[in-house]
ZAMARGU-4260 file (C-alpha; in steps of 0.2 Angstrom, whole numbers, plus 5000, padded with zeros to 4 digits):
<rodrens>
0) 4588/5802/4649 | 4584/5816/4637 | 4570/5828/4642 | 4553/5825/4633 | 4540/5838/4632
5) 4522/5835/4625 | 4510/5848/4620 | 4491/5847/4616 | 4475/5842/4622 | 4470/5835/4640
10) 4452/5831/4642 | 4440/5818/4650 | 4435/5803/4640 | 4417/5800/4644 | 4409/5783/4643
15) 4393/5776/4649 | 4393/5779/4667 | 4410/5785/4671 | 4424/5796/4665 | 4443/5796/4664
20) 4457/5808/4661 | 4463/5807/4643 | 4469/5815/4627 | 4484/5808/4617 | 4497/5820/4621
25) 4493/5818/4641 | 4492/5799/4639 | 4509/5798/4630 | 4518/5810/4643 | 4510/5801/4658
30) 4519/5784/4652 | 4535/5794/4648 | 4536/5801/4666 | 4530/5784/4674 | 4544/5775/4664
35) 4559/5788/4666 | 4553/5800/4680 | 4555/5815/4669 | 4544/5824/4657 | 4534/5841/4654
40) 4517/5844/4648 | 4509/5860/4640 | 4491/5861/4639 | 4475/5871/4646 | 4461/5867/4657
45) 4445/5876/4661 | 4443/5885/4678 | 4429/5873/4683 | 4425/5856/4691 | 4434/5846/4678
50) 4449/5857/4678 | 4450/5855/4697 | 4449/5837/4696 | 4463/5836/4683 | 4475/5847/4695
55) 4470/5836/4710 | 4475/5820/4699 | 4492/5828/4694 | 4495/5833/4713 | 4491/5816/4718
60) 4503/5807/4708 | 4517/5820/4708 | 4515/5824/4690 | 4522/5842/4686 | 4507/5854/4683
65) 4517/5871/4681 | 4514/5871/4662 | 4495/5868/4663 | 4486/5884/4660 | 4469/5889/4667
70) 4456/5896/4656 | 4441/5907/4663 | 4432/5907/4648 | 4432/5890/4640 | 4428/5873/4648
75) 4439/5858/4651 | 4439/5847/4636 | 4427/5831/4635 | 4426/5817/4622 | 4412/5805/4622
80) 4416/5787/4618 | 4405/5774/4610 | 4414/5756/4609 | 4410/5744/4595 | 4410/5726/4596
85) 4429/5725/4595 | 4430/5738/4609 | 4437/5751/4597 | 4429/5769/4601 | 4420/5781/4590
90) 4422/5798/4598 | 4412/5813/4598 | 4424/5828/4603 | 4417/5844/4611 | 4423/5860/4602
95) 4429/5877/4609 | 4437/5869/4624 | 4451/5875/4634 | 4465/5866/4626 | 4460/5875/4609
100) 4467/5891/4618 | 4485/5886/4623 | 4494/5903/4625 | 4512/5905/4620 | 4521/5912/4636
105) 4538/5913/4644 | 4536/5897/4653 | 4533/5888/4636 | 4549/5896/4630 | 4558/5890/4645
110) 4553/5872/4644 | 4557/5870/4626 | 4575/5877/4629 | 4577/5862/4641 | 4568/5850/4630
115) 4577/5837/4618 | 4561/5830/4609 | 4544/5838/4607 | 4528/5828/4605 | 4514/5835/4596
120) 4498/5830/4586 | 4484/5838/4575 | 4468/5838/4586 | 4475/5853/4597 | 4479/5862/4581
125) 4461/5863/4576 | 4460/5881/4583 | 4471/5896/4578 | 4477/5900/4595 | 4484/5883/4600
130) 4489/5880/4583 | 4500/5896/4583 | 4507/5891/4600 | 4512/5874/4594 | 4520/5881/4578
135) 4529/5894/4588 | 4539/5879/4596 | 4544/5872/4579 | 4562/5875/4570 | 4571/5872/4586
140) 4587/5861/4587 | 4577/5848/4595 | 4569/5832/4589 | 4550/5832/4584 | 4539/5818/4587
145) 4522/5818/4578 | 4508/5806/4582 | 4496/5812/4569 | 4480/5806/4578 | 4467/5814/4565
150) 4451/5815/4573 | 4435/5817/4563 | 4435/5833/4552 | 4448/5842/4564 | 4462/5843/4552
155) 4467/5853/4535 | 4479/5848/4522 | 4490/5862/4527 | 4491/5857/4545 | 4497/5839/4540
160) 4509/5845/4528 | 4518/5856/4541 | 4518/5842/4553 | 4526/5830/4540 | 4539/5845/4536
165) 4543/5846/4555 | 4543/5828/4560 | 4559/5818/4564 | 4547/5804/4570 | 4529/5801/4563
170) 4517/5789/4570 | 4501/5786/4560 | 4488/5772/4558 | 4485/5763/4541 | 4469/5773/4538
175) 4479/5789/4540 | 4493/5783/4529 | 4479/5780/4515 | 4473/5798/4518 | 4490/5805/4517
180) 4494/5794/4501 | 4479/5802/4493 | 4483/5819/4498 | 4501/5820/4495 | 4509/5806/4485
185) 4496/5802/4471 | 4502/5784/4469 | 4492/5768/4470 | 4491/5763/4488 | 4501/5750/4495
190) 4507/5750/4513 | 4525/5747/4512 | 4529/5757/4496 | 4518/5772/4502 | 4526/5772/4518
195) 4543/5772/4511 | 4539/5786/4499 | 4530/5796/4513 | 4546/5794/4523 | 4558/5799/4509
200) 4547/5814/4503 | 4547/5822/4519 | 4564/5817/4526 | 4557/5808/4540 | 4570/5798/4551
205) 4558/5785/4559 | 4540/5782/4552 | 4528/5770/4561 | 4512/5763/4554 | 4501/5754/4565
210) 4488/5741/4560 | 4478/5738/4576 | 4478/5719/4581 | 4487/5716/4564 | 4503/5724/4571
215) 4514/5738/4566 | 4527/5742/4554 | 4543/5753/4557 | 4554/5761/4543 | 4571/5769/4546
220) 4584/5772/4533 | 4583/5756/4521 | 4577/5746/4536 | 4559/5740/4538 | 4552/5730/4553
225) 4535/5721/4555 | 4528/5715/4572 | 4512/5706/4576 | 4507/5705/4595 | 4498/5691/4602
230) 4484/5699/4612 | 4469/5688/4617 | 4452/5696/4620 | 4457/5714/4623 | 4446/5723/4636
235) 4448/5741/4630 | 4459/5747/4616 | 4458/5765/4621 | 4476/5772/4624 | 4485/5758/4615
240) 4492/5770/4601 | 4497/5782/4614 | 4506/5768/4625 | 4515/5762/4608 | 4520/5780/4605
245) 4528/5782/4622 | 4539/5767/4619 | 4542/5772/4601 | 4548/5789/4607 | 4560/5782/4620
250) 4567/5769/4608 | 4571/5782/4595 | 4579/5793/4608 | 4590/5779/4615 | 4594/5773/4597
255) 4587/5755/4599 | 4586/5744/4583 | 4569/5743/4574 | 4565/5726/4581 | 4568/5730/4598
260) 4557/5746/4596 | 4543/5737/4588 | 4542/5722/4599 | 4544/5732/4616 | 4531/5745/4610
265) 4519/5731/4605 | 4521/5722/4621 | 4518/5737/4631 | 4503/5742/4621 | 4497/5725/4622
270) 4496/5726/4642 | 4487/5742/4640 | 4472/5734/4631 | 4470/5722/4644 | 4465/5735/4657
275) 4450/5746/4657 | 4455/5764/4651 | 4471/5771/4644 | 4481/5772/4661 | 4485/5759/4673
280) 4479/5761/4691 | 4495/5757/4698 | 4514/5757/4694 | 4516/5738/4692 | 4517/5738/4673
285) 4529/5753/4673 | 4540/5743/4685 | 4541/5729/4673 | 4547/5740/4658 | 4558/5752/4667
290) 4573/5742/4667 | 4573/5745/4647 | 4578/5764/4650
</rodrens>
């Protein structure tokens, strides 16, 4: 199984009355490690109570923490969730957090030398320090997986365009596709035609457009696949996209056909929305899906 590395934010998702460890890059690599037994994560946490809690969590479940930097000046990140009637969160994300200051160092260079696919997004690129660190890992002879994950105002056209030019695999939701259609394509929006033009314009090998409960589309070469899952009364949609991304990445690396990738990714994400929070409390779900890899 190829080695996958994720870089970006780790933070606490704070709800009314409780908090959970989250951040798309962390949720993604957590699933990867649980499903395959391998994976690296590069991020930064504060030298504070929240940072200690994250380290204790890593140690308790044997997830590698050697690339988790400590920051004496900036706090561990937090994002405050307000769930609507459909259990979809509206996030308020704190600024100037430790993950905004991920440093480039010899450890990062070492891990990339042993990486075959790098996952990245846009939120951790909102600050120059982390943005420059992430970009320093581009242009290597590896695959690049971008889960766009645009949050609020934390993006620029330039950040997105470089991500598009870098990505071998691009995952985005329909709202993000509409935004990219307006920013870069200048054509009348239509999901399939806009997605195909985006894929072709930026030489993206595999493009995914998720549409929430309406399903998802995959585009590779001339092929297109659509799959709509059957999920009855989801408990919590937080982390569903990250779960889908993990299977999407593994399916891509293992050269699955589009139908298998799309169905398995939706099935896995569909199980995640039936639990509270982004991560299962035990390994039962992972044990059900491990045989695929």
